[in-house]
N, CA, C and O atoms as a DFTB+ gen file, in Angstrom:
772 C
 N C O
     1  1      25.195      38.033      29.705
     2  2      25.885      36.781      29.932
     3  2      25.897      36.002      28.626
     4  3      24.842      35.721      28.058
     5  1      27.071      35.658      28.152
     6  2      27.227      34.909      26.919
     7  2      27.156      33.429      27.232
     8  3      27.638      32.986      28.275
     9  1      26.564      32.672      26.345
    10  2      26.454      31.238      26.540
    11  2      27.843      30.632      26.669
    12  3      28.746      31.014      25.926
    13  1      28.040      29.681      27.608
    14  2      29.355      29.068      27.769
    15  2      29.749      28.220      26.573
    16  3      30.932      27.955      26.361
    17  1      28.752      27.786      25.777
    18  2      29.057      26.963      24.608
    19  2      29.460      27.797      23.400
    20  3      29.945      27.247      22.411
    21  1      29.268      29.112      23.458
    22  2      29.571      29.959      22.313
    23  2      31.085      30.088      22.159
    24  3      31.813      30.175      23.148
    25  1      31.544      30.101      20.924
    26  2      32.973      30.271      20.700
    27  2      33.329      31.723      21.000
    28  3      32.558      32.627      20.678
    29  1      34.510      31.961      21.625
    30  2      34.848      33.325      22.008
    31  2      35.142      34.178      20.783
    32  3      35.742      33.717      19.812
    33  1      34.708      35.431      20.850
    34  2      35.029      36.378      19.778
    35  2      36.400      36.938      20.077
    36  3      36.739      37.191      21.233
    37  1      37.187      37.133      19.039
    38  2      38.557      37.594      19.222
    39  2      38.812      38.849      18.419
    40  3      38.082      39.161      17.478
    41  1      39.860      39.571      18.801
    42  2      40.276      40.768      18.088
    43  2      40.758      40.367      16.701
    44  3      41.535      39.420      16.581
    45  1      40.321      41.058      15.647
    46  2      40.747      40.685      14.299
    47  2      42.244      40.917      14.062
    48  3      42.826      40.304      13.167
    49  1      42.862      41.779      14.837
    50  2      44.288      42.067      14.632
    51  2      45.182      41.085      15.387
    52  3      46.062      40.462      14.793
    53  1      44.952      40.944      16.714
    54  2      45.886      40.147      17.516
    55  2      45.338      38.803      17.976
    56  3      46.104      37.958      18.440
    57  1      44.026      38.585      17.858
    58  2      43.442      37.301      18.233
    59  2      43.133      37.159      19.707
    60  3      42.794      36.061      20.149
    61  1      43.235      38.223      20.487
    62  2      42.932      38.167      21.913
    63  2      41.418      38.031      22.106
    64  3      40.649      38.755      21.473
    65  1      40.981      37.104      22.981
    66  2      39.539      36.990      23.234
    67  2      38.993      38.266      23.862
    68  3      39.645      38.883      24.704
    69  1      37.798      38.653      23.448
    70  2      37.188      39.869      23.958
    71  2      36.406      39.560      25.217
    72  3      35.929      38.441      25.407
    73  1      36.280      40.539      26.057
    74  2      35.530      40.388      27.298
    75  2      34.035      40.511      26.998
    76  3      33.649      41.070      25.972
    77  1      33.193      39.988      27.899
    78  2      31.741      40.090      27.665
    79  2      31.238      41.519      27.535
    80  3      30.204      41.743      26.905
    81  1      31.935      42.494      28.110
    82  2      31.504      43.885      27.981
    83  2      31.532      44.346      26.530
    84  3      30.771      45.236      26.150
    85  1      32.388      43.759      25.729
    86  2      32.487      44.136      24.320
    87  2      31.257      43.706      23.532
    88  3      31.040      44.166      22.410
    89  1      30.451      42.822      24.119
    90  2      29.289      42.314      23.405
    91  2      28.099      43.257      23.449
    92  3      27.040      42.917      22.920
    93  1      28.227      44.400      24.044
    94  2      27.158      45.395      23.991
    95  2      27.105      45.897      22.555
    96  3      27.881      46.766      22.160
    97  1      26.209      45.355      21.802
    98  2      26.159      45.555      20.355
    99  2      26.146      47.027      19.957
   100  3      25.337      47.811      20.452
   101  1      27.047      47.385      19.063
   102  2      27.100      48.726      18.513
   103  2      27.974      49.683      19.298
   104  3      28.212      50.802      18.841
   105  1      28.466      49.280      20.474
   106  2      29.327      50.154      21.262
   107  2      30.762      50.088      20.758
   108  3      31.248      49.029      20.363
   109  1      31.419      51.218      20.779
   110  2      32.820      51.297      20.372
   111  2      33.675      50.791      21.526
   112  3      33.466      51.201      22.667
   113  1      34.624      49.917      21.257
   114  2      35.493      49.355      22.275
   115  2      36.908      49.241      21.719
   116  3      37.116      49.341      20.510
   117  1      37.863      49.035      22.591
   118  2      39.249      48.835      22.155
   119  2      39.734      47.507      22.685
   120  3      39.333      47.073      23.764
   121  1      40.599      46.863      21.921
   122  2      41.172      45.585      22.316
   123  2      42.085      45.819      23.526
   124  3      42.904      46.737      23.505
   125  1      41.954      44.993      24.590
   126  2      42.794      45.194      25.770
   127  2      44.275      44.891      25.509
   128  3      45.135      45.385      26.238
   129  1      44.586      44.096      24.490
   130  2      45.981      43.728      24.234
   131  2      46.668      44.689      23.269
   132  3      47.748      45.199      23.569
   133  1      46.045      44.944      22.101
   134  2      46.724      45.750      21.085
   135  2      46.180      47.177      20.989
   136  3      46.794      48.022      20.337
   137  1      45.045      47.459      21.625
   138  2      44.485      48.798      21.627
   139  2      43.759      49.193      20.352
   140  3      43.436      50.368      20.174
   141  1      43.493      48.245      19.459
   142  2      42.789      48.554      18.214
   143  2      41.341      48.924      18.515
   144  3      40.644      48.164      19.189
   145  1      40.868      50.086      18.026
   146  2      39.452      50.439      18.241
   147  2      38.562      49.621      17.305
   148  3      38.881      49.448      16.128
   149  1      37.450      49.124      17.833
   150  2      36.517      48.309      17.046
   151  2      35.109      48.537      17.534
   152  3      34.882      48.996      18.653
   153  1      34.174      48.210      16.678
   154  2      32.768      48.200      17.045
   155  2      32.264      46.783      16.852
   156  3      32.458      46.193      15.789
   157  1      31.626      46.239      17.858
   158  2      31.161      44.858      17.823
   159  2      29.652      44.861      17.616
   160  3      28.918      45.505      18.365
   161  1      29.197      44.146      16.606
   162  2      27.763      43.944      16.371
   163  2      27.475      42.462      16.553
   164  3      28.107      41.625      15.908
   165  1      26.536      42.133      17.417
   166  2      26.189      40.733      17.650
   167  2      24.677      40.577      17.563
   168  3      23.920      41.521      17.790
   169  1      24.264      39.376      17.234
   170  2      22.852      39.053      17.260
   171  2      22.416      38.937      18.708
   172  3      23.185      38.452      19.538
   173  1      21.205      39.369      19.038
   174  2      20.744      39.271      20.431
   175  2      20.768      37.835      20.958
   176  3      20.931      37.623      22.160
   177  1      20.609      36.856      20.082
   178  2      20.597      35.467      20.525
   179  2      21.941      35.036      21.093
   180  3      22.000      34.077      21.862
   181  1      23.019      35.720      20.735
   182  2      24.336      35.322      21.224
   183  2      24.464      35.555      22.722
   184  3      25.224      34.856      23.393
   185  1      23.737      36.521      23.252
   186  2      23.840      36.826      24.674
   187  2      22.778      36.110      25.505
   188  3      22.790      36.211      26.732
   189  1      21.870      35.395      24.865
   190  2      20.843      34.661      25.601
   191  2      21.387      33.292      26.020
   192  3      22.199      32.704      25.306
   193  1      20.947      32.792      27.159
   194  2      21.391      31.447      27.559
   195  2      20.784      30.399      26.639
   196  3      19.674      30.575      26.136
   197  1      21.500      29.327      26.425
   198  2      21.019      28.237      25.584
   199  2      19.980      27.424      26.345
   200  3      20.134      27.160      27.538
   201  1      18.920      27.029      25.643
   202  2      17.899      26.181      26.242
   203  2      18.049      24.797      25.660
   204  3      18.256      24.622      24.459
   205  1      17.940      23.827      26.528
   206  2      18.027      22.458      26.047
   207  2      16.778      22.115      25.250
   208  3      15.672      22.515      25.613
   209  1      16.955      21.383      24.175
   210  2      15.820      20.935      23.384
   211  2      15.119      19.781      24.076
   212  3      15.595      19.253      25.081
   213  1      13.992      19.407      23.524
   214  2      13.235      18.297      24.086
   215  2      13.986      17.002      23.848
   216  3      14.438      16.733      22.735
   217  1      14.118      16.213      24.878
   218  2      14.820      14.946      24.725
   219  2      13.839      13.796      24.572
   220  3      14.254      12.646      24.431
   221  1      12.566      14.083      24.599
   222  2      11.577      13.028      24.509
   223  2      11.380      12.381      25.869
   224  3      12.291      12.358      26.697
   225  1      10.200      11.865      26.089
   226  2       9.908      11.249      27.382
   227  2      10.278       9.780      27.346
   228  3      10.083       9.101      26.338
   229  1      10.806       9.303      28.442
   230  2      11.168       7.891      28.547
   231  2       9.903       7.037      28.675
   232  3       8.905       7.468      29.253
   233  1       9.961       5.819      28.127
   234  2       8.879       4.862      28.272
   235  2       8.898       4.359      29.706
   236  3       9.929       3.905      30.202
   237  1       7.742       4.445      30.373
   238  2       7.699       4.075      31.781
   239  2       7.218       2.649      32.006
   240  3       7.700       1.978      32.918
   241  1       6.287       2.175      31.200
   242  2       5.753       0.825      31.385
   243  2       5.761       0.089      30.053
   244  3       5.961       0.681      28.993
   245  1       5.540      -1.207      30.137
   246  2       5.476      -2.016      28.919
   247  2       4.220      -1.737      28.109
   248  3       4.160      -2.073      26.926
   249  1       3.217      -1.128      28.729
   250  2       1.962      -0.843      28.039
   251  2       2.056       0.387      27.148
   252  3       1.165       0.620      26.331
   253  1       3.112       1.177      27.286
   254  2       3.273       2.380      26.488
   255  2       4.036       2.065      25.201
   256  3       4.924       1.212      25.175
   257  1       3.667       2.769      24.148
   258  2       4.333       2.565      22.856
   259  2       5.621       3.377      22.814
   260  3       5.687       4.493      23.330
   261  1       6.635       2.799      22.193
   262  2       7.912       3.484      22.029
   263  2       8.078       3.964      20.605
   264  3       7.393       3.502      19.692
   265  1       8.991       4.891      20.427
   266  2       9.290       5.450      19.106
   267  2       9.955       4.388      18.238
   268  3      10.733       3.578      18.741
   269  1       9.660       4.382      16.946
   270  2      10.275       3.444      16.013
   271  2      11.785       3.653      15.946
   272  3      12.547       2.689      15.878
   273  1      12.217       4.920      15.965
   274  2      13.639       5.244      15.831
   275  2      14.359       5.267      17.179
   276  3      15.563       5.017      17.237
   277  1      13.643       5.562      18.254
   278  2      14.205       5.615      19.608
   279  2      13.319       4.766      20.522
   280  3      12.424       5.307      21.172
   281  1      13.542       3.464      20.588
   282  2      12.627       2.570      21.316
   283  2      12.437       2.910      22.796
   284  3      11.413       2.552      23.378
   285  1      13.392       3.585      23.406
   286  2      13.252       3.910      24.826
   287  2      12.509       5.220      25.067
   288  3      12.299       5.602      26.218
   289  1      12.107       5.912      24.004
   290  2      11.364       7.166      24.131
   291  2       9.881       6.901      23.900
   292  3       9.518       6.099      23.040
   293  1       9.027       7.572      24.664
   294  2       7.582       7.420      24.567
   295  2       7.088       7.989      23.234
   296  3       7.510       9.070      22.821
   297  1       6.203       7.266      22.572
   298  2       5.628       7.719      21.309
   299  2       4.680       8.878      21.570
   300  3       3.848       8.824      22.476
   301  1       4.817       9.926      20.765
   302  2       3.964      11.105      20.909
   303  2       2.955      11.207      19.777
   304  3       1.910      11.838      19.938
   305  1       3.249      10.593      18.626
   306  2       2.342      10.657      17.478
   307  2       2.622       9.478      16.558
   308  3       3.507       8.659      16.809
   309  1       1.844       9.417      15.488
   310  2       1.978       8.351      14.504
   311  2       2.194       8.981      13.142
   312  3       1.525       9.960      12.810
   313  1       3.109       8.450      12.344
   314  2       3.349       8.956      10.994
   315  2       2.099       8.725      10.154
   316  3       1.569       7.615      10.122
   317  1       1.629       9.756       9.479
   318  2       0.415       9.650       8.665
   319  2       0.629       8.857       7.379
   320  3      -0.342       8.493       6.715
   321  1       1.880       8.585       7.016
   322  2       2.149       7.852       5.790
   323  2       2.355       6.365       6.072
   324  3       1.682       5.524       5.477
   325  1       3.289       6.032       6.985
   326  2       3.640       4.628       7.212
   327  2       3.063       4.041       8.495
   328  3       3.036       2.821       8.652
   329  1       2.601       4.886       9.415
   330  2       1.999       4.391      10.647
   331  2       2.987       4.111      11.767
   332  3       2.595       3.560      12.796
   333  1       4.243       4.467      11.604
   334  2       5.235       4.249      12.663
   335  2       4.972       5.190      13.833
   336  3       4.541       6.329      13.659
   337  1       5.250       4.669      15.049
   338  2       5.152       5.502      16.238
   339  2       6.373       6.413      16.298
   340  3       7.493       5.980      16.029
   341  1       6.145       7.687      16.655
   342  2       7.222       8.672      16.675
   343  2       7.260       9.395      18.008
   344  3       6.220       9.753      18.561
   345  1       8.479       9.612      18.527
   346  2       8.633      10.431      19.726
   347  2       8.623      11.902      19.306
   348  3       8.567      12.208      18.115
   349  1       8.676      12.802      20.271
   350  2       8.622      14.225      19.951
   351  2       9.850      14.683      19.171
   352  3       9.798      15.719      18.508
   353  1      10.945      13.943      19.231
   354  2      12.139      14.289      18.460
   355  2      11.986      13.948      16.982
   356  3      12.480      14.679      16.123
   357  1      11.311      12.852      16.680
   358  2      11.216      12.369      15.301
   359  2       9.985      12.878      14.560
   360  3       9.937      12.809      13.332
   361  1       9.003      13.380      15.273
   362  2       7.762      13.848      14.660
   363  2       8.017      15.139      13.885
   364  3       8.428      16.145      14.463
   365  1       7.774      15.106      12.582
   366  2       7.893      16.291      11.733
   367  2       6.478      16.667      11.321
   368  3       5.829      15.951      10.559
   369  1       6.009      17.797      11.835
   370  2       4.626      18.204      11.601
   371  2       4.589      19.273      10.520
   372  3       5.231      20.316      10.642
   373  1       3.828      19.002       9.455
   374  2       3.677      19.942       8.354
   375  2       2.208      19.965       7.962
   376  3       1.638      18.934       7.602
   377  1       1.590      21.154       8.033
   378  2       0.173      21.335       7.671
   379  2      -0.720      20.329       8.382
   380  3      -1.523      19.654       7.738
   381  1      -0.591      20.220       9.696
   382  2      -1.426      19.350      10.526
   383  2      -1.287      17.868      10.178
   384  3      -2.166      17.072      10.506
   385  1      -0.214      17.502       9.531
   386  2       0.077      16.089       9.262
   387  2       1.396      15.747       9.925
   388  3       2.263      16.608      10.077
   389  1       1.551      14.491      10.320
   390  2       2.761      14.033      10.992
   391  2       3.533      13.124      10.037
   392  3       2.961      12.232       9.410
   393  1       4.832      13.363       9.939
   394  2       5.704      12.561       9.080
   395  2       6.900      12.072       9.879
   396  3       7.399      12.773      10.760
   397  1       7.355      10.869       9.569
   398  2       8.617      10.402      10.132
   399  2       9.723      10.863       9.184
   400  3       9.444      11.180       8.028
   401  1      10.961      10.905       9.646
   402  2      12.045      11.367       8.768
   403  2      12.163      10.551       7.484
   404  3      12.448      11.107       6.423
   405  1      11.949       9.250       7.567
   406  2      12.052       8.393       6.380
   407  2      10.997       8.705       5.335
   408  3      11.311       8.802       4.149
   409  1       9.756       8.862       5.758
   410  2       8.675       9.157       4.810
   411  2       8.822      10.545       4.210
   412  3       8.517      10.752       3.035
   413  1       9.284      11.491       5.004
   414  2       9.482      12.841       4.475
   415  2      10.574      12.832       3.411
   416  3      10.423      13.466       2.367
   417  1      11.659      12.129       3.661
   418  2      12.755      12.063       2.688
   419  2      12.329      11.303       1.434
   420  3      12.646      11.719       0.320
   421  1      11.613      10.193       1.607
   422  2      11.129       9.425       0.449
   423  2      10.155      10.253      -0.374
   424  3      10.232      10.258      -1.602
   425  1       9.245      10.947       0.281
   426  2       8.296      11.805      -0.427
   427  2       8.995      12.927      -1.157
   428  3       8.577      13.320      -2.246
   429  1      10.057      13.446      -0.567
   430  2      10.823      14.515      -1.214
   431  2      11.517      13.997      -2.467
   432  3      11.503      14.657      -3.506
   433  1      12.124      12.812      -2.371
   434  2      12.828      12.243      -3.523
   435  2      11.872      11.868      -4.649
   436  3      12.174      12.094      -5.821
   437  1      10.727      11.300      -4.302
   438  2       9.762      10.880      -5.317
   439  2       8.868      12.016      -5.795
   440  3       8.218      11.905      -6.834
   441  1       8.836      13.115      -5.033
   442  2       7.978      14.236      -5.397
   443  2       6.511      13.975      -5.133
   444  3       5.649      14.599      -5.752
   445  1       6.206      13.043      -4.206
   446  2       4.816      12.696      -3.934
   447  2       4.187      13.551      -2.844
   448  3       2.964      13.580      -2.711
   449  1       5.003      14.244      -2.066
   450  2       4.461      15.111      -1.018
   451  2       4.430      16.540      -1.518
   452  3       5.450      17.067      -1.962
   453  1       3.282      17.164      -1.452
   454  2       3.149      18.541      -1.939
   455  2       3.984      19.513      -1.121
   456  3       4.383      20.562      -1.627
   457  1       4.252      19.182       0.134
   458  2       4.995      20.109       0.994
   459  2       6.474      20.179       0.642
   460  3       7.161      21.103       1.077
   461  1       6.981      19.227      -0.134
   462  2       8.404      19.234      -0.464
   463  2       8.680      19.712      -1.878
   464  3       9.833      19.716      -2.310
   465  1       7.662      20.110      -2.602
   466  2       7.879      20.601      -3.954
   467  2       8.616      21.926      -3.910
   468  3       8.387      22.745      -3.021
   469  1       9.503      22.133      -4.876
   470  2      10.294      23.354      -4.897
   471  2       9.500      24.532      -5.436
   472  3       9.801      25.680      -5.108
   473  1       8.502      24.273      -6.247
   474  2       7.650      25.350      -6.742
   475  2       6.243      24.793      -6.951
   476  3       6.052      23.597      -7.168
   477  1       5.295      25.670      -6.882
   478  2       3.895      25.298      -7.047
   479  2       3.246      26.302      -7.982
   480  3       3.470      27.507      -7.868
   481  1       2.443      25.800      -8.903
   482  2       1.696      26.682      -9.801
   483  2       0.483      27.182      -9.036
   484  3      -0.306      26.387      -8.526
   485  1       0.339      28.470      -8.959
   486  2      -0.812      29.075      -8.290
   487  2      -1.890      29.304      -9.343
   488  3      -1.911      30.327     -10.028
   489  1      -2.779      28.326      -9.453
   490  2      -3.767      28.340     -10.519
   491  2      -4.755      29.489     -10.398
   492  3      -5.312      29.923     -11.406
   493  1      -4.983      29.988      -9.203
   494  2      -5.882      31.135      -9.080
   495  2      -5.273      32.361      -9.765
   496  3      -5.996      33.146     -10.379
   497  1      -3.957      32.532      -9.667
   498  2      -3.293      33.634     -10.372
   499  2      -3.339      33.438     -11.886
   500  3      -3.490      34.407     -12.631
   501  1      -3.211      32.194     -12.346
   502  2      -3.309      31.902     -13.775
   503  2      -4.706      32.246     -14.288
   504  3      -4.856      32.838     -15.356
   505  1      -5.721      31.870     -13.519
   506  2      -7.102      32.139     -13.933
   507  2      -7.379      33.642     -13.986
   508  3      -8.031      34.117     -14.916
   509  1      -6.891      34.389     -13.002
   510  2      -7.078      35.846     -13.021
   511  2      -6.391      36.450     -14.225
   512  3      -6.947      37.324     -14.890
   513  1      -5.182      35.987     -14.509
   514  2      -4.460      36.490     -15.682
   515  2      -5.193      36.199     -16.977
   516  3      -5.269      37.056     -17.857
   517  1      -5.736      34.984     -17.101
   518  2      -6.477      34.628     -18.310
   519  2      -7.768      35.425     -18.452
   520  3      -8.206      35.704     -19.568
   521  1      -8.374      35.790     -17.334
   522  2      -9.651      36.499     -17.404
   523  2      -9.487      38.002     -17.555
   524  3     -10.285      38.631     -18.250
   525  1      -8.479      38.600     -16.928
   526  2      -8.379      40.059     -16.868
   527  2      -7.427      40.639     -17.903
   528  3      -7.772      41.622     -18.559
   529  1      -6.250      40.068     -18.070
   530  2      -5.256      40.651     -18.974
   531  2      -5.729      40.781     -20.423
   532  3      -5.424      41.788     -21.063
   533  1      -6.459      39.806     -20.965
   534  2      -6.917      39.959     -22.349
   535  2      -7.947      41.067     -22.551
   536  3      -8.285      41.374     -23.694
   537  1      -8.454      41.674     -21.486
   538  2      -9.379      42.795     -21.658
   539  2      -8.704      43.944     -22.392
   540  3      -9.377      44.763     -23.016
   541  1      -7.371      44.010     -22.320
   542  2      -6.634      45.042     -23.037
   543  2      -6.736      44.841     -24.550
   544  3      -6.762      45.804     -25.316
   545  1      -6.793      43.593     -24.959
   546  2      -6.983      43.252     -26.375
   547  2      -8.256      42.401     -26.402
   548  3      -8.188      41.172     -26.392
   549  1      -9.409      43.061     -26.435
   550  2     -10.683      42.401     -26.186
   551  2     -11.018      41.198     -27.074
   552  3     -11.721      40.310     -26.592
   553  1     -10.571      41.098     -28.329
   554  2     -10.918      39.879     -29.072
   555  2     -10.316      38.609     -28.478
   556  3     -10.822      37.510     -28.705
   557  1      -9.240      38.765     -27.720
   558  2      -8.612      37.590     -27.096
   559  2      -9.526      36.948     -26.054
   560  3      -9.395      35.760     -25.760
   561  1     -10.448      37.729     -25.497
   562  2     -11.318      37.192     -24.450
   563  2     -12.209      36.071     -24.974
   564  3     -12.710      35.266     -24.189
   565  1     -12.409      36.007     -26.270
   566  2     -13.208      34.930     -26.859
   567  2     -12.565      33.574     -26.558
   568  3     -13.268      32.572     -26.423
   569  1     -11.243      33.538     -26.454
   570  2     -10.517      32.296     -26.173
   571  2     -10.140      32.192     -24.695
   572  3     -10.259      31.125     -24.092
   573  1      -9.686      33.299     -24.119
   574  2      -9.135      33.221     -22.766
   575  2     -10.191      33.101     -21.667
   576  3      -9.906      32.521     -20.620
   577  1     -11.392      33.625     -21.870
   578  2     -12.438      33.505     -20.850
   579  2     -12.822      32.034     -20.628
   580  3     -12.872      31.590     -19.481
   581  1     -13.093      31.269     -21.693
   582  2     -13.353      29.835     -21.462
   583  2     -12.138      29.105     -20.889
   584  3     -12.285      28.188     -20.081
   585  1     -10.925      29.519     -21.314
   586  2      -9.725      28.887     -20.774
   587  2      -9.598      29.142     -19.275
   588  3      -9.184      28.254     -18.531
   589  1      -9.951      30.350     -18.824
   590  2      -9.911      30.666     -17.387
   591  2     -10.885      29.784     -16.627
   592  3     -10.560      29.294     -15.546
   593  1     -12.082      29.572     -17.179
   594  2     -13.055      28.698     -16.519
   595  2     -12.561      27.259     -16.448
   596  3     -12.772      26.581     -15.442
   597  1     -11.905      26.787     -17.504
   598  2     -11.351      25.427     -17.496
   599  2     -10.286      25.299     -16.410
   600  3     -10.269      24.306     -15.683
   601  1      -9.400      26.286     -16.287
   602  2      -8.358      26.250     -15.257
   603  2      -8.978      26.238     -13.868
   604  3      -8.526      25.494     -12.998
   605  1     -10.001      27.047     -13.650
   606  2     -10.653      27.117     -12.340
   607  2     -11.292      25.782     -11.980
   608  3     -11.094      25.271     -10.878
   609  1     -12.055      25.221     -12.905
   610  2     -12.757      23.969     -12.623
   611  2     -11.770      22.815     -12.448
   612  3     -11.913      22.000     -11.536
   613  1     -10.785      22.752     -13.312
   614  2      -9.840      21.627     -13.276
   615  2      -8.952      21.649     -12.039
   616  3      -8.624      20.592     -11.501
   617  1      -8.559      22.832     -11.578
   618  2      -7.599      22.932     -10.480
   619  2      -8.211      23.531      -9.220
   620  3      -7.499      24.141      -8.422
   621  1      -9.518      23.369      -9.025
   622  2     -10.196      23.948      -7.865
   623  2      -9.623      23.411      -6.556
   624  3      -9.478      24.169      -5.597
   625  1      -9.295      22.127      -6.497
   626  2      -8.795      21.524      -5.257
   627  2      -7.276      21.366      -5.246
   628  3      -6.740      20.713      -4.350
   629  1      -6.581      21.937      -6.201
   630  2      -5.121      21.824      -6.247
   631  2      -4.507      22.550      -5.058
   632  3      -4.987      23.613      -4.664
   633  1      -3.431      21.974      -4.474
   634  2      -2.804      22.660      -3.339
   635  2      -2.221      23.996      -3.765
   636  3      -1.721      24.143      -4.880
   637  1      -2.292      24.965      -2.866
   638  2      -1.831      26.312      -3.183
   639  2      -0.432      26.607      -2.719
   640  3      -0.053      27.777      -2.670
   641  1       0.350      25.624      -2.377
   642  2       1.701      25.859      -1.906
   643  2       1.792      25.668      -0.405
   644  3       0.901      25.083       0.211
   645  1       2.855      26.156       0.174
   646  2       3.083      25.957       1.602
   647  2       2.181      26.814       2.469
   648  3       1.863      26.432       3.596
   649  1       1.772      27.946       1.974
   650  2       0.882      28.801       2.753
   651  2      -0.554      28.541       2.325
   652  3      -0.830      28.399       1.134
   653  1      -1.470      28.477       3.282
   654  2      -2.862      28.258       2.910
   655  2      -3.399      29.443       2.110
   656  3      -3.116      30.599       2.425
   657  1      -4.175      29.139       1.072
   658  2      -4.714      30.189       0.206
   659  2      -6.225      30.078       0.171
   660  3      -6.796      29.002       0.352
   661  1      -6.851      31.201      -0.061
   662  2      -8.308      31.228      -0.212
   663  2      -8.637      31.155      -1.688
   664  3      -7.763      31.288      -2.545
   665  1      -9.917      30.940      -1.974
   666  2     -10.354      30.803      -3.368
   667  2     -10.961      32.092      -3.900
   668  3     -11.674      32.067      -4.904
   669  1     -10.696      33.204      -3.256
   670  2     -11.288      34.476      -3.661
   671  2     -10.864      34.844      -5.077
   672  3     -11.695      35.267      -5.880
   673  1      -9.577      34.686      -5.392
   674  2      -9.101      35.030      -6.735
   675  2      -9.759      34.155      -7.795
   676  3     -10.108      34.635      -8.873
   677  1      -9.927      32.877      -7.490
   678  2     -10.582      31.989      -8.455
   679  2     -12.027      32.408      -8.683
   680  3     -12.511      32.376      -9.815
   681  1     -12.717      32.800      -7.625
   682  2     -14.114      33.222      -7.763
   683  2     -14.197      34.514      -8.575
   684  3     -15.068      34.649      -9.435
   685  1     -13.303      35.458      -8.309
   686  2     -13.289      36.710      -9.077
   687  2     -13.005      36.432     -10.549
   688  3     -13.649      36.995     -11.434
   689  1     -12.025      35.549     -10.802
   690  2     -11.704      35.204     -12.191
   691  2     -12.891      34.543     -12.877
   692  3     -13.142      34.803     -14.053
   693  1     -13.627      33.691     -12.161
   694  2     -14.808      33.037     -12.748
   695  2     -15.888      34.058     -13.079
   696  3     -16.515      33.978     -14.135
   697  1     -16.107      35.013     -12.190
   698  2     -17.129      36.042     -12.442
   699  2     -16.751      36.878     -13.662
   700  3     -17.592      37.147     -14.520
   701  1     -15.479      37.288     -13.739
   702  2     -15.024      38.088     -14.888
   703  2     -15.133      37.278     -16.173
   704  3     -15.602      37.795     -17.187
   705  1     -14.708      36.016     -16.147
   706  2     -14.778      35.177     -17.342
   707  2     -16.226      34.970     -17.786
   708  3     -16.522      35.030     -18.980
   709  1     -17.129      34.729     -16.835
   710  2     -18.539      34.556     -17.196
   711  2     -19.124      35.853     -17.752
   712  3     -19.947      35.818     -18.666
   713  1     -18.704      36.996     -17.204
   714  2     -19.165      38.284     -17.736
   715  2     -18.656      38.486     -19.163
   716  3     -19.391      38.986     -20.014
   717  1     -17.416      38.106     -19.431
   718  2     -16.867      38.225     -20.787
   719  2     -17.614      37.329     -21.761
   720  3     -17.945      37.752     -22.869
   721  1     -17.884      36.083     -21.350
   722  2     -18.626      35.156     -22.215
   723  2     -20.045      35.683     -22.446
   724  3     -20.564      35.621     -23.560
   725  1     -20.667      36.204     -21.377
   726  2     -21.997      36.802     -21.521
   727  2     -21.975      37.992     -22.459
   728  3     -22.889      38.170     -23.264
   729  1     -20.931      38.811     -22.360
   730  2     -20.795      39.957     -23.272
   731  2     -20.675      39.506     -24.717
   732  3     -21.282      40.104     -25.605
   733  1     -19.909      38.471     -24.960
   734  2     -19.783      37.946     -26.322
   735  2     -21.106      37.391     -26.830
   736  3     -21.460      37.599     -27.991
   737  1     -21.842      36.685     -25.972
   738  2     -23.122      36.138     -26.402
   739  2     -24.126      37.245     -26.732
   740  3     -24.848      37.159     -27.725
   741  1     -24.166      38.278     -25.901
   742  2     -25.054      39.428     -26.160
   743  2     -24.637      40.124     -27.467
   744  3     -25.481      40.450     -28.302
   745  1     -23.332      40.345     -27.630
   746  2     -22.829      41.012     -28.832
   747  2     -23.122      40.215     -30.092
   748  3     -23.539      40.785     -31.100
   749  1     -22.912      38.915     -30.047
   750  2     -23.185      38.069     -31.201
   751  2     -24.686      37.994     -31.499
   752  3     -25.075      37.915     -32.664
   753  1     -25.540      38.020     -30.457
   754  2     -26.978      37.980     -30.714
   755  2     -27.458      39.254     -31.397
   756  3     -28.379      39.199     -32.212
   757  1     -26.848      40.417     -31.081
   758  2     -27.206      41.658     -31.765
   759  2     -26.725      41.628     -33.209
   760  3     -27.397      42.159     -34.093
   761  1     -25.583      41.019     -33.459
   762  2     -25.070      40.971     -34.833
   763  2     -25.929      40.086     -35.710
   764  3     -26.202      40.445     -36.855
   765  1     -26.363      38.945     -35.213
   766  2     -27.121      37.995     -36.037
   767  2     -28.624      38.224     -36.032
   768  3     -29.340      37.524     -36.747
   769  1     -29.126      39.165     -35.264
   770  2     -30.575      39.408     -35.294
   771  2     -30.914      40.745     -35.856
   772  3     -32.091      41.096     -35.947
């Protein structure tokens, strides 16, 4: 059963609307008007019935809070930035925080919200690169091992992007960098003694 709101699919040659039987994805069919053979491929969602979205709950009493943007809708949450009451339609939830449309747009324009940044530097990857790659040219580790430790310490709490990240790479990079620094100290002590 095709959704009644879906626009009808038509024959590419004559424009005749196709019957619902033609929507069996991948089956060969012919147009009932012009007889042109065709194969119809459709997304499974096209044959599913449409579900109504949440319209928000109506405010029942004067003691209930209403949405800032829809005063007749019951407030479901509060914006973590401005404190406005939001109904389920206006609540934008990102990383367990609630935003109203205005604060999300303002944060996006000003670049103050980490969730709206177009790119994020993954400092754990930078630290691993600084600690491991110079092993190929070992004298470079004299500079890059301390630099890896500086990156780790300075950006330990930096957001890792939209997906939550663990600190395993940073810990591995710190261990490798400390081993490199220890190796240099041992090597230099043998040279000077």
